C-alpha positions, 0 to 999 in steps of 0.5 A: 092314385098310386101313380100320382103318389109316386110322382109326388114322392119323386118330386118332393125328394128332389126338392128336399135334396136341392133346397135342404142345402141352404139358401138365403141372403147375407150382408157385409158390414165394416167397423169403419167405412172410410179410411185415410192413409198415405202413399206407401202405408197400410190400414186395417178394418174389421168386417162381418158377413151376417146372415140376413135371411134363409139358411147359412151355407158357403159364402165368399167375399168378392172385391168387384174392382180388385183388378183396377185397384191392383193397377193403382198399387192398392192391395187388399187382403182378407184374413177370412174370405169365406165361410158360413154366415155369420163370420168375421175377419180383418181386411188389410189395405196396403198402398204402394209408394207410387199409388196416386193420391185421391179417393177410391171406392172399394166395392164388396159383394157376398157371393155363394149360397147366401149372396148379398142383395146390395154391395158394401163399400169402403171409401179410401182416401190416399194422401201424398206421403211426407217428403223423406228427411233421410237418405236411408231406405224405409220399409214399405208394405209388400205388394204381391209381385205380379210379374211373370218371373215371380210365378204369381199371377193375380186372377182377374175379377169381373163385376158380375151382377149375380143377383140378375143371374139368380133371378133368371135361373129362378124364373126358368125353374118356375116356368119349367115347373108350371109347364111340366105340371100342366102336361102331367095333368093332361097326359092320360098314360102314366108312362107319359107323365113319368117322362115329363117328370124326368124331363123336369128333373133334368132341366131343373137339375141343369139350372140348379147346377148353373146356380152352383157354378155362378154362386160357388156352391160346388158341394151343395147345389152342383151336387144336387143338380147332378143328382137330379139329372141322374134321377131324371135320366133313370126315370126316363129310361124306366118310362121307356122300358115300361112303354116297351121301347126295349122289347126285341 
């Protein structure tokens, strides 16, 4: 009975470390979901990232098609791109004089410890600029210079379905739990049970670490995953020690 109590306390301690850091879902909303601007001009809209479920933790806004927009001369700047939901900010959209006129869809996704379930969009309608009636130069919105000479390189942004990745990680954690609990129940010796506990901690810790990598939780899930791997390794060594593996 004492051995089962030790195992239960170790497992509960790990899950307290892993999930007390907060996990939930959030939603991005805009004060205006459709903007009409002309070539070479800019516009702003307010946004809010609100917590929908779970606990608040570090969450960021990701513009899925940023690279494609920059290639068209459309630059997006967020005054407050990350925080603990609920948080707000101002989104500024600037177009270059050479931006092709037409309709653009800006697709945003919350990523991190409180990712959004679905994407939020802004419809941007770019109209041709009026013909200039003066030979004097007109100030245009500044678009970041992405040339090599400027030293500024826009990082690529890829459209990744983080929700699918999260569900896969959840499934793997659940499978690991079920398998480890089954073998712990049928194993006769305590040392064998402890080895399965340590194996489960190492596997689950690795999956939690991956979750942090994909969702930006470097100071929450990554640290919890690392702690689980260390605890699992120490328990494995302890089980080997109790089983006589280190006897001369």
